[in-house]
N, C-alpha and C positions, 0 to 999 in steps of 0.2 A: 778786593783780592778777585782775581779771575779764576774761576773754578770749572775745569773741563770733565764732564761726564758724558761723553759722548764717543766712548772708545770701542763701541761696535763698528763705528764709522771707519776709525782709523786710531792709531796711538802714538802718543809721542816716541821720538827716536830717542832709544837709550843712549845715554852720553859714551857709555862702553862699546856701543857699536859704532857712533860715529868715529871714536878714537880709531877703532880697526878700519873702517873705510876711507880715510882721509888721506893714507899714502898712496892708495889706487886711484885716488882722483888726481894725483899732483906727481909725486915722482914716479911711481910704479904704473906709467899709462899705457905700457904695450897691449898691443891686440892677442888675445888669446890664441886666435887663428894663425898668428905669425911666427911659427915655431923655427925660422930659419935664423933666430937671435935671440940674444939673452933675455931682452925684455919681455919678447913674445913667450918665450918658453916660462919666464916665470908667471907672467899672468896665466899660462894653461896650467901651472903647478897649483897656483891658487886657486883655479876653479874646479880643479879635480880634488883638492883636499876639501873645500867648502862641500863638494858633492859626497864626499865621505862621511862629511859630520852631518849632514842633513839625512842622509840615509840611516845611519846610525841611531839617529834623533827618533825615526819613525817605525824601526824594524826592518829597513828596507837593506837592499845593496846598490853601491855607487851606480851600476850601468840601469838601475831603474827610476832615475831621478833625471826628469828633462826640465831645464830652465826655461821660465817663460816671464812674461811681463807681469803676472800676477793671477788671481785664482781666477779673474774671468777668462783670460786668454786661455788657462790651464783648464776650464771646465768646456769652453768650445772647442779645445783641441781635441778633448776625451769624446765628449757626444758626438760631434760632428766627424771628427777623425775616425772614430768606431763607425759611423753610420755610413761613412763613405766606402768602406771596405765591403759592404754588401752589395754595391752595386745596386741593379735593378729589383734584386729580391727584396728592398725595404726591410718591413718587419715591424715589431710591436715593442714600445718602450714604457716601462713605467717609473713614475714619481710621484711626488705629493703635491697638494694645493699649496703648501705654504713655503716650498723653496725659494729661494732667491731668482730674482730675474735672470741673473746669469745663467740659471740652470732652464728655468721657465721659457725665456725667448729664443734660444738656439732651438729647445725641444719642440716650440711652435713653428719655428722656421720648416724642421724635418715634417711636422705634420702636414705644411702646407705642400710637403713635395711628394708625399704619398705614405709617409710611415704613419703607423695609427699609434695613439697616444692614452695611456690611463692617466688620470691624476686622482691618487687618492684622496679621501677625505681624513680628516684627523680627529680626535677624540675631541669633543667639544668643551668648553671651559664650564658648562653646568650639566656635564654627563660624567658616567663612570669612567674611570681610569685616568691615566695621566693626561692634561690638556696639553694638546700639540702633537701627540705623537700618533703614527700610524698603527693601524692593528694589523697584525701577522695574517689574521684570518682574510682580511681585505685583500692583502698583497697575495696570499696564496691562491684566491678566488678570481683575482684580475689576470693570473697566468694564462697565457695561450699557447699554443703549439710554434709559434713565431716569436716570442717573447725573446730577446736577446739582451735587453738592457733594463738595469734598476738602476737610477740616479738619487740619490738619498741624501741630503743634509744632515752631518753628525750632530751639531748644535745650531739652533736657530739664532738668526742676529737680531730679532726682534724679541722674543719672548724667552729666549735662552733654554727651550725644552733641549733635552737630550734625546736623540732617537736610540732605541734598542737597536743599534745597527747589525752586530754581531749576529742576533738571532735571526732578524730578516734576510741577512745574507747569505746564513747557512741555507735557509728556506731556498734561496736564490741557487747558490752553488748546485743543491740536488737536483735543480732542474735545468743546468746547464745555464743559467743566467748570469752575465756578467754585472759586477756592482761597481758603481762610480759614486766614491764618497765626496761630498763637499767638505774640507775639513777647515775651510779659512776662519773661523771664527774659534776651534776648538783648542790652537796651540798656546800654551801658556795657561790655559784654563782647565785642562786636564789630559791626562797622559794619551798620546796617540800612537797606536801599535798597528800598523796597516794587514799586519796577519792576525791579530787578536780580532780585528775588525770584519775581515774577510773579504777586505777590498781588492779589486782587481785594477782599479784607477783612483786616484786620491788627487784632489787639488789643494794648494796653498797659497797663501799672500804675506808676504814679510810684514806690509804695514799693519797688520792685525796684531802683531805680537811685537811691537817696539824696533822693527823693521824698516827699511826705508820703502818709500812707496815706488810701485814702477817693476819689482821684481817679484816672482814667484817661483813656484814649479809644480809639475805633476808627476806623481807616480805612477810607471806604467810598469804592470807585474811581469818578470820575466823568467821567474820560477814556478815550478808545478806546472800550472798552466801559461803559456805564453800569449800576451794580448799585444796584437797588433792594431794599429791606427794609422791613417794616411795624415800626412802633413797639410796643414791648413797655409803655411807660408814657404815660398819655395825661394832660393835664390843661393844661398852658400854652403847648405849640406850640412849646418852644425847640429849638433845633438842628436847625433847618427841619423841625420836626415828627418827628424820629426817636427825640428823647429828651427830654420835658417834664420840668419839673422846674426851681427857681431855681438858676442856675449856681453853682458854689462858687467864686467870682472868687480868693479866697486860695491854694486849692488849684491850681486852673489857672496861676495866675501862677508858683506854687512848680514846677508841673511842666515849665514850659517853661524856667526855669531850669536844673532837674535833669538835662534833655534835652541842652541846650546844653553844660552842664558833663561829662557824660558823653561826649558825641562830641568836645569839644576835647581832652580828656584821654586818649584812646585810645592814641595813640603814647607817651605815656610810661608810662600805668598796666600795660596789657596785659603788655609784659615784666616789670616788677616782681612784679605779682600772679602772673605764672606761674612765676617764680624762687623765691617764697615758697612756692607750693603744690608745687613738686618737692621743694623743700625739706623739707617737713612730709613726704613720701611716703617721702623718704630716709631721714629720721630713724627713721619707723615701721619701715620695712623692715629698719634694722639692729638695732633695739631689742625687735620684737616677732616673736617666732617664727610663723610660719604666716598672715601678714599678707597677701592678695590683693587685688587691683585688680577693683572692678566698672566695667563700662563700657568705652570705646574706651582705647586706650593715650595717655598723657599726652604724647608725642613730636611731635604734629601738631594744633596751635592749629586747623587748619579740621576737625577732626573732633571736636572736644571744648573745652567753654568752658574758659579759661585758670584759672578761679577755683574749679573743682569738683574735689573728692576723693572719690571714693565706694569705700568698703574694706570687706572683712569679715576678722573676725579669728574664726578657727576656736575651737570648744570655749568660747566666751563667749557668752553672751545679748546682744544689743545693748540693749534696755530695760534690764537691770541694771547695764551698764557705763555707758549716760548716767545711771542715777541717780547711779552712783557719780561721774561727771565734773562733774555739777551740784552735788556738794556741795562740789567745790573751785572753782566759778565759772567753769566752762568749758562756753559754751553750743555745743553741737552737735546734731544729730537724726540720726533713721534714714529720714526720708522726707518727703513731703509735708505741710507744717503742715496742711494741709485734711484729713489723714488721719489726724492724730497721734492722735486718738481712737478709730479704727479697731483692734480687737486683732489683725486679719489682717495677714499680711506685706506688705511693696510689692508693689504689683500690678507695678511697673517692674522689679524684680527678677526676679519669677516670670516675666515674659515674656522675660527673658535666659534663661533656662533654669535658674536658681537653685532649689535644692529649698528648702523652707519654714525648716530649720535655717540654711541658708547666709544665706538672704534676713534672718532675725531677728539673725543677727550681724555687720549691717552698720553702717555709719554713713556719714553724708554730711556733709563739711565744706565751706563755702561761704567763700569770703575776699572782702575788698572793699579799696576804696582806702585804708581806714583802718586796715587789718592791717599790722602790724609785722614785724620779723624776731625781734624780743626775744618777742613773741607766739606765734609759730610755734615757739619752741624751748622755751617754757614748756608750750605744749599738747600737744606730742609727748611731753615727759617727763611729765605728767599722763595722757595716753592711755596709756602705755606702764607707767606704776605701777598703774593701773586694772584694766590687762588680767591684772598679775603678781597682783594681790590676788583677783580672781575665780577666776584658774585655780587659785590655792592652796587655795580653797575645794572 
């Protein structure tokens, strides 16, 4: 039995999404920019309907949705596009040490070009408060007269911690600071409302919630205080000039369907997935001596994604364990897929205060709507057997 528990990296395309997507790959293949004929107009109508669906799902308006190739492009467009408008003025940005590299890398690029960056620490694993969260007082202490942007992940892709974005964003707004929120991991695992979060910009990726790879969107606030960003891609002037390029009509239609299904299924799916996640932790705690939890406690869904389990197994190298489990057709990971080729241990776990050995001995499990109880039982048994085999060496 092949078992997939790497749903923070990507998710299975929902068959219902594929069904909606297929006609736009075959019969209805018009370019949404070709409005001089019926097939093009049909494609344009489908795109605008999808835009309305996605906007409604996150509490936005349709004109605030800009389609992209995914969260990484959305994040780069938000951060670099906003910074470009400042010109020679440069300025100060704030983020957290545990952000995804899609945030950390463009911010490092801005730092090299003259911007000043503050990377906030997070609550450590063995400290008071919620492990992995930034402290509001640290954010407020970091603010400077030229601070213009805060970029913060709503839900972490490794340890599942949910930041108190609304409280931090409120403090930012009081000081005139714009707020970008990376929402890639949140959709389908919690309700996302850009107004409730206080987001001025927010990034999304369809393949994180059972949509196709290669399509995403950026929310750019156009109400109350209008946010303006410079484009990174030039050419055809699509997406009101913010993102040129032929629109991926099949992907956009599919993303809207995936968004709707994710929101519609929250009430039913979240308790079920949480129960399976807790079952996996219980089985491993009983079968594997020395296993420990990384990140926030599991008993509060307000501080940790219900589908996330990150654990460390003392005395075992995580990469060796992953290799052993891969031979049994069990798909897990030790951290972000975007960092999987980097030999260094997870920057998220190191930021929690784990040493390198503890970080290397860690595994990340991500569940989805397709995960079953039978798969959880088999996965727990395979992990336990893998640990026993490695420890015996």
